[in-house]
C-alpha positions, -999 to 999 in steps of 0.1 A, spaced: 1 -1 1 13 34 -9 10 66 7 5 102 -4 13 131 17 -3 167 2 -4 199 12 -18 229 -8 -6 263 0 3 298 -13 34 306 -23 46 341 -34 63 346 -67 90 372 -60 90 399 -87 113 422 -70 123 430 -36 91 453 -29 67 432 -52 53 395 -52 25 378 -66 5 347 -49 6 314 -66 -14 286 -55 7 253 -51 4 218 -41 32 198 -21 32 161 -30 52 130 -17 44 96 -24 60 66 -8 65 48 -41 86 76 -49 104 80 -17 134 101 -29 117 127 -44 92 159 -37 66 172 -63 54 208 -61 25 216 -86 21 255 -94 -13 265 -103 -6 297 -124 -39 305 -138 -27 287 -172 -45 256 -188 -18 233 -175 -1 235 -141 37 236 -138 53 204 -120 87 204 -105 104 174 -88 134 173 -67 152 155 -37 133 153 -5 168 156 11 174 188 -7 143 204 8 149 191 43 187 207 42 174 240 26 151 246 58 179 250 78 206 262 56 214 272 18 216 243 -2 214 231 -40 229 243 -71 219 246 -106 182 239 -113 168 243 -76 183 260 -48 168 264 -12 177 288 14 161 300 46 154 336 53 133 361 74 109 385 57 92 412 77 101 389 107 85 359 93 106 328 88 104 318 52 122 295 29 132 309 -5 133 283 -35 149 296 -68 138 274 -99 157 275 -132 151 261 -165 152 267 -201 121 284 -199 129 308 -174 137 315 -137 116 320 -107 122 329 -71 95 317 -46 87 324 -10 72 297 10 61 298 48 87 278 67 62 267 93 37 251 67 64 236 45 81 223 79 50 205 90 41 190 58 78 176 53 74 163 90 47 144 77 68 128 49 95 121 71 70 100 94 58 81 62 94 73 53 120 78 78 155 91 63 176 61 55 148 37 49 140 50 13 151 21 -2 128 -4 14 95 15 -5 110 11 -38 102 -23 -44 134 -31 -63 137 -68 -52 99 -76 -62 101 -60 -95 133 -76 -103 118 -111 -90 89 -105 -115 110 -96 -143 133 -125 -135 106 -153 -130 108 -180 -153 76 -183 -178 66 -217 -195 82 -203 -227 115 -202 -211 110 -239 -207 102 -245 -245 133 -220 -254 156 -238 -235 147 -273 -246 148 -264 -285 178 -279 -302 179 -257 -329 186 -226 -310 216 -244 -289 250 -230 -294 266 -267 -294 266 -284 -325 260 -324 -325 280 -330 -356 315 -312 -348 309 -282 -366 316 -248 -348 
């Protein structure tokens, strides 16, 4: 059984130090994808914008600056409120988002209870998937018994 941990919240798209625009978003976490967090931004277009990155990055970003490249996260204060800044970069553009630290931390704590750090591998189902992939089928018996498919020649030819 897989668990989903979601949270709707309002982020702010920072346009300048003096101006920001509210952006409704959904934080998502699924135990079948235990290393990742998903953020869906509802920006008023027909299709929402989805971002996926490492849960560990968000955990660390609550406490100290981290990340490089496409996703960077760091904690700060804005008007005496604790917030998390998330800088996203893609070929389509860049965005700086401000998230309420308490709400993100509470949601993240729920994900950590669902899948404790260090136990993510147990939720991947790799062993079950490999066993299913490598399980013999009735066709395997026919294939293995077909002499025409054998690499060995009975008349001494190579």
